[in-house]
C-alpha positions as CSV (number, residue, x, y, z in Angstrom):
1,X,-62.5,74.1,-143.1
2,X,-61.2,76.3,-145.6
3,X,-65.0,77.8,-146.6
4,X,-64.7,79.0,-142.0
5,X,-61.5,79.9,-142.3
6,X,-62.6,82.1,-145.4
7,X,-65.6,84.4,-143.4
8,X,-65.6,87.2,-140.9
9,X,-65.9,87.7,-137.5
10,X,-69.1,88.4,-137.6
11,X,-70.1,85.5,-140.7
12,X,-68.6,82.7,-138.1
13,X,-70.4,84.4,-134.6
14,X,-73.4,84.9,-136.7
15,X,-73.3,81.1,-138.2
16,X,-72.5,79.5,-134.9
17,X,-75.8,81.4,-133.3
18,X,-78.2,80.3,-136.1
19,X,-76.4,76.6,-135.8
20,X,-77.3,76.5,-132.3
21,X,-80.8,78.1,-132.4
22,X,-81.6,75.1,-135.1
23,X,-79.8,72.6,-133.4
24,X,-83.1,71.3,-131.8
25,X,-84.7,71.2,-135.0
26,X,-81.2,68.7,-136.9
27,X,-82.7,65.7,-136.2
28,X,-86.6,66.1,-137.2
29,X,-85.0,68.2,-140.5
30,X,-82.5,65.0,-141.1
31,X,-85.1,62.7,-140.8
32,X,-87.8,65.0,-143.6
33,X,-84.5,65.5,-146.2
34,X,-83.5,61.5,-145.5
35,X,-86.9,60.6,-146.6
36,X,-87.3,63.4,-149.6
37,X,-83.7,61.6,-150.7
38,X,-85.6,58.1,-150.4
39,X,-88.4,59.2,-152.9
40,X,-86.8,61.6,-154.5
41,X,-88.3,65.2,-153.7
42,X,-85.8,67.2,-155.4
43,X,-88.0,70.5,-154.7
44,X,-88.7,69.2,-150.8
45,X,-85.4,69.6,-150.6
46,X,-84.5,72.3,-152.3
47,X,-86.9,74.2,-150.8
48,X,-86.0,72.7,-146.5
49,X,-81.9,73.4,-147.6
50,X,-80.9,75.1,-150.3
51,X,-83.6,77.6,-150.7
52,X,-83.5,78.6,-147.1
53,X,-79.9,78.9,-146.8
54,X,-80.1,81.5,-149.6
55,X,-82.4,83.2,-148.7
56,X,-81.5,83.7,-145.7
57,X,-77.2,83.7,-145.4
58,X,-76.5,84.3,-149.1
59,X,-72.4,84.6,-148.1
60,X,-72.5,81.1,-146.5
61,X,-74.9,79.9,-149.3
62,X,-71.9,80.8,-151.3
63,X,-69.4,79.7,-149.4
64,X,-70.8,76.2,-148.7
65,X,-72.6,75.2,-151.8
66,X,-71.9,77.5,-154.9
67,X,-68.2,78.4,-154.6
68,X,-67.3,74.2,-153.5
69,X,-69.3,73.3,-156.5
70,X,-68.0,75.3,-158.8
71,X,-64.6,73.9,-157.8
72,X,-66.0,70.7,-157.7
73,X,-67.0,71.1,-161.5
74,X,-63.3,71.5,-163.1
75,X,-62.1,68.2,-160.8
76,X,-64.9,66.0,-161.9
77,X,-64.2,67.1,-165.5
78,X,-60.8,66.2,-164.9
79,X,-62.1,62.7,-163.3
80,X,-64.4,61.9,-166.2
81,X,-61.1,62.0,-169.1
82,X,-60.3,58.3,-167.6
83,X,-62.1,55.3,-168.9
84,X,-64.8,53.0,-167.9
85,X,-67.5,54.5,-164.9
86,X,-66.7,57.1,-162.7
87,X,-68.6,57.4,-159.1
88,X,-68.6,60.7,-157.4
89,X,-70.6,60.6,-154.0
90,X,-70.8,64.3,-152.6
91,X,-73.6,65.6,-150.0
92,X,-77.2,65.7,-150.8
93,X,-77.1,69.7,-150.8
94,X,-74.5,69.8,-153.5
95,X,-77.3,68.1,-155.5
96,X,-80.1,69.7,-155.7
97,X,-81.4,73.6,-156.6
98,X,-79.8,76.1,-159.7
99,X,-76.1,76.4,-158.3
100,X,-75.7,72.3,-157.5
101,X,-73.0,70.3,-159.3
102,X,-75.7,68.6,-161.3
103,X,-76.7,72.1,-162.9
104,X,-73.0,73.0,-163.1
105,X,-71.8,69.9,-165.1
106,X,-75.0,70.3,-166.9
107,X,-74.2,73.3,-168.5
108,X,-71.1,71.4,-169.5
109,X,-72.7,68.9,-171.4
110,X,-72.1,66.3,-169.0
111,X,-75.2,64.3,-167.6
112,X,-75.0,63.7,-164.1
113,X,-77.4,61.7,-162.1
114,X,-78.3,60.4,-158.7
115,X,-78.2,57.0,-157.6
116,X,-80.6,55.3,-154.6
């Protein structure tokens, strides 16, 4: 909710309008995303979810994905300081693309992997 609270009124209205316009396509897009995830088609997922948002709504992309991912990385690093195995679940959109949590962790030398 913090993401939306930080948006300007114009950004909120634009996002709401786009969401309403794309509402009918949502079930098909979700089905496509699930199929791509199950088949490990991360490039297809990136094209479907990340690239479109990054190109069409860069502010929203930054707020929903990049900034949140960057905020999570220090928290994840702290979680990994404990002993044993650490399991962290996030939405699929946070695991794909150059600004993903996985990419940000890799830049710090931390290996994270997708599980199915």
